[in-house]
C-alpha positions in Angstrom: 124.3 47.9 102.7 121.9 46.3 103.9 117.9 45.9 103.4 115.2 45.2 106.0 112.3 44.0 104.9 108.9 43.7 106.7 110.2 43.2 110.3 108.3 41.8 113.2 109.0 41.0 116.6 106.5 39.6 119.0 107.4 38.9 122.7 104.4 37.1 124.5 101.9 38.0 122.3 102.9 42.0 122.0 104.2 43.1 119.7 107.5 45.1 119.6 107.2 46.3 116.3 105.6 45.1 113.2 106.4 44.9 109.0 109.1 47.8 109.3 111.2 48.5 106.1 114.2 50.4 105.7 117.4 50.2 103.6 120.8 51.4 105.0 123.4 52.7 102.4 126.9 53.6 102.7 127.4 57.4 104.8 124.4 56.4 106.3 124.4 57.6 109.8 121.5 56.8 111.5 120.2 57.9 115.3 117.8 55.4 116.4 115.5 56.6 118.6 112.5 56.0 120.9 111.4 55.4 124.3 113.0 52.9 126.7 111.4 49.9 125.6 110.4 50.6 122.1 112.5 47.7 120.7 115.9 49.8 119.5 118.5 46.9 121.2 116.6 44.2 119.9 116.7 45.7 116.6 120.1 46.0 116.7 120.4 42.4 117.9 118.5 41.8 114.7 120.8 43.6 112.4 124.0 41.8 114.0 122.6 38.7 113.4 122.6 37.8 117.8 118.7 37.6 117.6 116.2 36.5 114.8 113.2 38.1 114.1 109.4 36.6 114.5 108.7 37.3 110.7 110.6 39.3 108.0 114.5 39.6 106.9 117.2 41.5 106.2 119.6 41.2 103.2 123.0 42.6 103.1 125.7 43.1 100.6 128.1 40.4 99.5 131.6 40.5 102.0 129.6 43.3 104.3 131.2 43.2 107.9 129.4 44.2 110.7 130.6 45.7 114.0 128.1 45.8 117.1 128.9 47.3 120.2 126.2 46.0 123.0 125.8 46.9 126.2 126.4 42.9 127.4 129.9 41.6 126.8 132.3 39.2 128.5 136.0 38.5 129.0 138.5 36.2 129.6 140.4 37.1 132.8 144.3 37.2 132.9 144.6 39.6 129.8 146.1 43.3 129.8 144.3 45.8 128.4 146.4 46.3 124.9 146.4 42.2 124.5 142.6 42.2 124.6 142.8 45.1 122.7 144.8 43.3 120.3 142.1 40.8 119.5 140.5 42.9 116.9 143.2 41.6 114.6 142.6 38.3 114.1 144.1 37.9 111.0 147.5 39.7 112.0 147.3 37.7 114.8 147.2 34.3 112.9 149.9 35.5 110.6 152.3 36.4 113.4 151.8 33.0 115.1 152.4 31.0 111.7 155.6 33.9 111.2 157.0 32.6 114.4 156.4 29.0 113.5 158.3 29.5 110.0 161.0 31.2 112.1 161.8 28.4 114.3 161.5 25.6 110.9 164.1 28.2 109.2 166.7 28.2 111.8 166.7 24.1 112.1 167.1 23.9 108.2 170.4 22.8 106.8 169.3 21.3 103.2 168.8 25.3 101.6 168.4 23.5 98.0 165.5 21.4 99.3 161.8 21.6 98.0 160.9 22.2 101.2 162.6 24.7 102.1 161.9 26.8 98.9 158.4 25.8 99.5 158.4 27.4 103.7 160.4 30.2 102.1 157.8 31.3 99.7 155.1 30.9 102.1 156.9 33.2 104.3 157.2 35.5 101.8 153.7 35.3 101.2 152.9 35.7 104.4 154.8 39.2 104.7 152.8 40.5 101.8 150.1 39.9 103.6 151.0 41.1 107.0 151.9 44.4 105.6 149.2 44.6 103.6 147.1 44.2 106.6 148.9 47.1 108.9 150.7 44.8 110.4 153.8 46.9 111.0 151.4 49.5 112.3 148.7 47.5 114.7 149.6 47.9 117.8 150.2 51.9 117.8 146.8 52.3 115.9 145.3 50.0 118.8 147.6 52.2 121.7 146.5 55.7 119.8 142.5 54.5 120.0 142.9 53.1 123.9 144.5 56.9 124.7 141.7 58.5 122.9 139.2 56.5 124.8 140.9 57.9 128.5 143.4 55.3 129.2 146.8 55.8 130.3 149.8 54.5 129.1 150.6 52.7 132.3 147.1 51.0 132.3 147.8 49.4 128.7 149.2 46.9 130.6 147.1 46.4 133.7 145.2 43.1 133.3 141.1 43.7 132.7 140.1 42.4 135.6 141.0 45.3 137.9 139.2 47.4 136.0 135.2 48.5 136.0 132.5 47.0 133.8 132.6 50.9 132.2 136.4 50.3 131.3 135.7 47.4 130.1 133.2 48.9 127.9 135.6 51.2 126.5 138.0 48.1 125.4 135.3 46.5 123.7 134.6 49.9 122.1 138.2 50.3 121.2 138.2 46.9 119.5 135.2 47.4 117.4 136.8 51.3 116.1 140.2 49.0 115.0 138.2 46.3 113.0 137.3 47.2 109.3 133.7 47.2 109.6 131.5 48.3 107.0 128.6 49.1 109.5 129.0 50.1 112.9 126.0 49.1 115.2 126.3 51.3 118.2 124.3 51.0 121.6 125.0 53.7 124.0 128.4 54.0 123.2 128.7 57.5 125.5 127.7 55.4 128.8 130.9 55.6 130.9 132.7 57.9 128.8 134.0 61.2 129.7 133.9 64.3 127.9 137.2 64.5 126.8 136.9 60.6 125.6 133.4 61.6 124.0 135.2 64.5 121.9 137.4 62.0 120.8 135.1 59.5 119.8 132.9 62.1 117.7 136.0 62.8 115.7 136.3 59.3 115.3 133.6 58.5 114.3 133.2 61.6 111.4 136.0 60.3 109.8 134.4 57.0 109.3 133.2 56.1 105.6 131.1 53.6 106.2 127.4 53.5 107.9 126.5 53.7 111.4 123.6 52.8 113.6 123.6 54.5 117.1 121.5 54.4 120.3 122.6 57.1 122.4 120.2 59.3 124.6 122.9 61.9 124.4 121.3 64.6 122.1 124.4 66.7 121.1 126.3 63.5 120.3 123.1 62.5 118.1 123.1 66.0 116.6 127.0 66.2 115.6 127.2 62.1 114.4 123.9 61.4 112.7 122.5 62.9 109.2 119.4 60.5 109.5 116.7 59.6 112.4 114.9 56.6 112.4 112.1 56.6 115.6 110.3 53.4 116.5 106.8 54.7 117.8 104.0 52.2 118.5 105.6 49.4 116.6 106.3 51.2 113.3 108.7 53.8 112.4 109.0 56.9 111.4 112.2 57.7 109.1 113.8 60.4 107.8 117.3 62.2 106.6 117.8 64.5 109.1 119.6 65.0 112.3 118.0 64.5 115.7 117.6 68.3 116.2 116.1 69.0 112.7 114.0 65.8 113.1 112.4 66.4 116.2 111.2 69.9 114.6 109.5 67.9 111.9 108.1 65.3 114.1 106.6 67.9 115.8 104.5 69.3 113.3 103.6 65.6 112.0 102.5 65.1 115.8 100.0 67.9 115.6 99.2 66.7 112.4 98.3 63.2 113.3 95.9 64.8 116.6 94.2 66.8 113.9 93.5 64.1 111.6 92.6 61.4 114.9 90.2 64.2 115.9 88.6 64.6 112.6 88.7 60.3 112.7 87.1 60.3 115.6 84.0 63.0 114.8 83.6 61.0 112.0 83.4 57.3 113.8 81.2 59.1 116.4 78.8 60.6 114.1 78.6 56.5 112.3 77.9 55.5 115.5 75.0 57.6 116.0 73.5 56.8 112.2 74.1 52.8 113.0 72.4 53.3 116.9 69.4 55.4 114.8 69.1 52.8 111.8 69.1 49.7 114.0 65.7 50.9 115.8 64.5 50.7 112.4 63.5 47.4 110.3 63.6 49.3 107.0 66.9 50.0 107.4 68.4 47.4 109.3 70.7 46.6 105.8 71.7 50.3 105.8 73.5 49.7 109.5 74.8 46.5 108.6 76.4 48.2 106.0 78.1 51.0 108.3 79.3 48.7 110.4 81.1 47.1 108.1 82.3 50.2 107.0 83.3 51.3 110.5 85.2 47.9 111.0 87.4 48.8 108.0 88.8 51.8 109.4 92.5 51.5 110.1 92.5 53.6 113.7 95.0 56.7 114.1 96.7 56.2 116.8 98.8 58.3 119.0 101.6 57.2 121.4 100.1 57.8 125.2 103.5 59.1 126.3 103.3 61.8 124.1 101.4 63.4 126.5 103.0 62.0 129.5 105.9 64.1 131.2 106.9 63.9 134.5 106.4 67.3 136.4 108.0 68.3 139.4 110.4 70.8 140.9 113.1 71.6 143.1 112.5 73.4 146.2 115.0 74.9 148.7 114.5 74.0 152.9 115.9 76.9 153.9 118.0 80.2 153.0 121.9 79.2 153.7 124.8 81.7 154.7 126.6 83.3 151.7 129.9 80.7 151.6 128.4 76.9 151.0 131.8 75.3 151.2 134.9 76.2 151.6 138.2 73.5 151.1 141.6 73.5 152.0 144.2 71.3 151.2 142.2 68.7 150.4 143.9 65.6 149.3 142.8 61.7 149.2 144.6 58.6 148.2 143.1 55.3 148.2 146.2 53.2 149.3 149.0 54.1 147.6 146.9 55.6 144.7 146.5 59.3 145.1 143.2 60.6 143.6 143.0 64.5 144.6 146.5 66.7 145.9 146.1 69.8 148.1 142.7 71.1 146.4 141.5 74.4 147.5 137.7 75.9 146.3 135.2 78.0 147.5 131.5 77.7 146.4 128.8 80.7 147.1 124.7 80.5 147.5 123.4 79.7 144.3 126.1 78.9 142.3 125.4 76.5 139.4 128.8 74.2 139.3 129.8 71.1 136.7 132.8 69.3 138.0 134.5 67.9 134.5 137.4 66.3 133.4 138.8 62.4 132.9 137.1 59.7 134.6 139.2 58.8 137.7 140.2 62.5 138.2 138.2 62.4 141.6 135.0 64.5 140.5 132.7 61.8 142.1 135.5 61.5 144.9 135.6 65.0 145.9 131.3 64.6 146.1 131.8 62.1 148.7 133.7 63.9 150.6 131.8 67.0 150.5 128.8 65.2 152.0 131.2 63.0 154.3 130.9 59.8 152.8 134.5 59.8 152.6 137.1 60.9 154.7 140.1 62.8 153.4 143.1 65.2 154.5 142.8 68.6 154.8 139.9 70.7 155.9 136.0 70.9 154.5 133.9 73.9 156.2 130.4 73.5 155.5 128.5 77.1 155.9 125.1 78.3 157.9 122.2 75.8 157.5 123.6 74.2 154.6 121.3 70.9 153.7 122.3 68.5 151.5 120.7 66.3 149.0 122.7 63.9 147.3 122.2 61.8 144.1 124.7 59.0 143.6 125.9 57.8 140.1 124.2 54.6 140.8 121.4 55.5 143.5 118.9 53.5 141.5 121.1 50.7 143.4 120.2 51.6 146.9 116.7 51.1 146.3 115.5 47.8 148.4 114.1 45.5 145.6 111.7 43.9 147.3 110.0 47.1 148.3 106.8 48.3 146.1 107.5 52.0 144.8 104.9 53.5 147.4 106.6 51.5 150.1 110.5 52.8 149.2 109.1 56.6 149.0 107.1 56.6 152.0 110.3 55.1 153.9 112.3 57.8 152.7 109.9 60.5 153.3 110.1 63.6 156.2 107.2 64.0 158.3 105.8 67.3 156.5 106.1 65.2 152.5 104.6 62.3 153.7 100.9 63.5 152.5 102.8 64.4 149.2 103.9 61.2 148.6 101.3 60.3 146.1 101.2 63.1 144.7 105.1 63.5 143.7 104.9 59.9 142.3 102.1 60.4 139.6 104.5 63.4 139.1 107.2 60.9 138.5 104.5 59.0 136.1 103.9 56.3 138.8 100.3 56.3 139.1 97.3 54.1 139.9 98.8 50.2 139.9 102.4 51.6 139.2 103.1 52.3 142.7 102.5 48.8 143.9 105.1 47.3 141.6 108.0 45.8 143.2 111.4 47.8 142.5 113.2 44.8 141.1 111.0 44.6 138.3 111.6 48.3 137.0 113.8 49.1 134.7 116.8 51.2 134.7 114.7 54.4 133.5 112.1 53.7 136.0 114.5 53.2 139.0 116.7 56.4 138.3 112.7 58.2 138.2 111.8 56.6 141.9 115.6 57.7 142.9 114.9 61.3 141.3 111.3 61.2 143.7 112.8 60.3 146.9 115.3 63.1 146.5 112.4 65.5 146.5 110.9 64.2 149.6 114.0 65.2 151.6 114.9 69.0 152.7 117.7 70.2 151.2 119.2 73.7 149.8 122.5 72.2 148.3 122.0 69.7 145.8 125.1 67.3 144.9 124.2 65.2 141.5 126.9 62.5 140.6 125.6 61.2 136.8 122.0 62.3 137.2 120.8 61.3 133.5 122.0 57.7 133.5 119.2 55.9 132.2 116.7 58.6 131.3 115.7 59.5 127.5 115.9 62.6 126.1 113.1 64.0 127.2 112.9 63.0 130.6 116.6 64.7 131.0 115.0 67.9 129.4 112.4 67.7 132.2 115.1 67.5 134.6 117.0 70.1 133.4 114.0 72.6 133.2 113.5 71.8 136.9 116.8 72.1 137.6 117.7 75.4 136.0 114.4 76.7 138.4 116.6 75.6 141.7 116.9 78.5 143.5 119.7 76.8 146.0 123.2 75.9 145.1 123.7 72.7 142.6 126.5 70.6 142.0 126.7 68.6 138.7 129.2 66.3 138.1 128.5 64.8 134.5 129.4 64.2 130.6 126.1 65.1 129.2 127.2 68.0 127.0 124.1 68.9 126.2 122.2 68.6 129.9 125.1 70.9 131.3 125.1 73.9 128.5 122.6 76.6 129.4 122.3 74.7 133.3 125.7 75.7 134.8 127.2 78.9 135.0 130.5 77.8 136.3 132.9 75.3 135.0 135.5 73.4 137.7 138.3 71.3 136.0 139.7 68.2 137.3 142.9 67.4 136.0 146.3 65.5 137.4 145.2 65.4 141.4 144.1 69.1 141.2 140.9 71.4 140.8 140.7 74.4 139.2 137.8 77.1 138.2 137.8 77.5 134.3 137.7 81.1 132.7 134.7 80.7 130.5 131.1 78.8 130.2 131.1 75.3 129.1 131.0 75.8 125.2 134.6 77.7 125.7 135.6 74.6 128.1 134.6 71.8 125.2 136.1 73.7 122.7 139.8 74.0 124.6 139.2 70.5 125.8 138.5 69.7 121.9 142.0 71.0 120.9 144.2 70.1 124.1 143.0 66.5 123.5 143.7 66.3 120.2 147.2 67.6 120.9 147.5 65.5 123.8 146.6 62.1 121.6 148.9 63.6 119.3 151.8 63.8 121.5 151.0 60.5 123.5 150.6 58.6 120.1 154.0 56.7 119.1 155.1 57.7 115.5 157.2 54.7 115.2 155.8 51.0 114.7 155.0 48.9 117.4 157.6 47.0 119.0 156.2 43.7 117.6 155.7 45.1 114.4 159.5 46.0 114.2 160.2 42.5 115.7 158.4 40.6 112.9 159.7 42.9 110.4 163.3 42.9 111.8 162.8 39.7 111.7 162.0 39.0 108.4 165.0 41.7 107.2 167.7 39.4 108.9 165.8 36.3 108.0 166.1 38.0 104.3 169.6 39.0 104.9 171.0 35.3 106.3 169.4 33.8 103.3 171.1 36.1 100.8 174.3 34.8 102.8 173.6 31.0 102.8 173.2 31.4 99.1 176.8 32.7 99.0 178.4 30.4 101.0 176.5 27.8 99.4 177.9 28.9 96.1 181.6 29.3 97.6 181.0 25.7 98.9 180.3 24.1 95.7 183.0 25.7 93.8 185.4 24.7 96.6 184.0 21.2 95.8 184.6 21.5 92.3 187.9 23.1 92.5 189.1 20.5 94.6 187.7 17.6 92.5 189.6 18.7 89.3 192.8 19.3 91.8 192.4 15.7 93.1 191.9 14.5 89.5 195.1 16.3 88.3 197.3 15.0 91.2 196.0 11.5 90.0 196.8 11.9 86.8 200.9 13.0 87.6 201.2 9.9 89.9 200.0 7.4 87.0 201.7 9.3 84.4 203.7 12.0 85.3 205.6 13.1 81.9 202.1 12.5 80.1 200.4 14.9 82.1 203.1 17.7 82.2 202.5 18.1 78.5 199.6 19.7 78.5 199.9 23.7 76.9 200.3 25.5 79.9 199.6 23.1 82.9 201.2 24.1 85.5 200.3 27.8 85.2 196.5 26.1 85.1 197.3 23.8 87.9 198.6 26.7 90.2 196.0 29.1 89.2 193.3 26.5 90.2 195.1 26.3 93.7 195.1 29.9 94.2 191.4 29.9 93.6 190.5 27.6 96.2 193.0 29.2 98.7 191.3 32.4 97.6 187.4 30.7 97.7 188.5 29.1 101.2 189.6 32.6 102.2 186.2 34.0 101.7 184.5 31.3 103.5 186.4 31.8 106.2 185.7 35.6 106.6 181.8 35.2 105.9 181.6 32.4 108.9 183.3 35.0 111.2 180.5 37.9 110.5 
């Protein structure tokens, strides 16, 4: 489908990747992985023809269509969700517009025998054939099905895109992409801003997709479910194996061990060679041999290991003091934003030491309830905090609260409690901020670095109850695993709002599901909940999806049928009118003959029978013509 040949990209003299080559075939589902800044998104942009490489080339199969989901997109204001989504069907929409133009022309047509009429009728017939082949009678129902699967409600479909957040707009862009007939899908973090139900739906959709996929994601479970091949960008080159992410990482670990052993042996050889060079340099008789060894040494291709392989976050969460048995008790909690109901008469109780996952579709109140618990939002009802409860809170957009002009160390010190002030540098080091990194201004940090700093700040404050809202945003897979292990060892109470299934599995023992403005504990672990949601989401979508053709499709089809019917009627009317005209002409000629020479005219055989028959036929045709006009 596509071939990548010796592709290289340089920025300001520094290489992102060098001379990488691979082929993508039909059925390949590639997980494109690598640390932040390795060049994953850049490579997708190049494959999508949105950016040129420094050198190398890419060849595509003839007529190969590529769909690209970027993290950056623009919307034109004033369109509804469904209208924006319909833009995926460019060819169908063009045909619809032309059909409307032709219908207006046909309404004004009076000469049904003209060449122009026959020409435009032929065009109309061809357009309708194309329309049917392209799925014109079904495209609206398809669009609706996709949007519902991605978490939109029926009421959302006719709301303006202007009223939705960036995350929801990304879903619209994803819907448009999935509706197009592409041979290759390039997806850059498609699960960002998706809830668990929508991720499950997307998995099912992509598993049925017959084309090729290149997927950038930090969702380990999503990668394992979708991919059958992994390409990792490391040290400006790629590792390419026909294995899913988890299986590849097992192999990658083995390869890394072999690489380290090979590097160790190489370093020994280099050291021995350098010793010989120094030894021979001191002797004039050995000078030529020393030069020969130097040339040999310079030709050695040094084995390099990614320094990040040995660079991991190292930290743990400690509780400030032991709280009482009951941490929270909520009674009849309700929350409205204007007239919009988010939570309704919510009741729950959380005990000390519980690790709980808040799960459910976006917009069901998970983050809202978290903010009510920490006191950021007011609500109806009553929420009681237990004895000695000290709250730690990590917001979904926690990194946005960082002061951009502060340095890393200034931001950390400003947040730290007095007893932790001396630990600031050590803790920053645990979060991979060491040496000159601590003096970097926050506004130059990457998304992953900002999230690490936000986590570091959290540990500099005392707490025994930790509430975290999407803490894995912008974290790579390795960092997420480290965070997960730290939270497992946390002895306090934990509430997690997250759509990351792999992150939640084995971490949270209890699930609280949010649906229809209510909350209820789910009887079973996260695996049981996910399986239940997979089945229920499929059933719900089948229920929501319309079985009938779309309204516009129906109208177009109806218009065509009606016009076809009218065309047949017009033909019949035209035929009758021609017959009437001919009979009237014949009767008029007979009447003229009678006036000129009555005696000679009536001598014709069966004259009066023929004459009367013509008149009777004329009367019948006129009656038939009138009957058609009345209909």
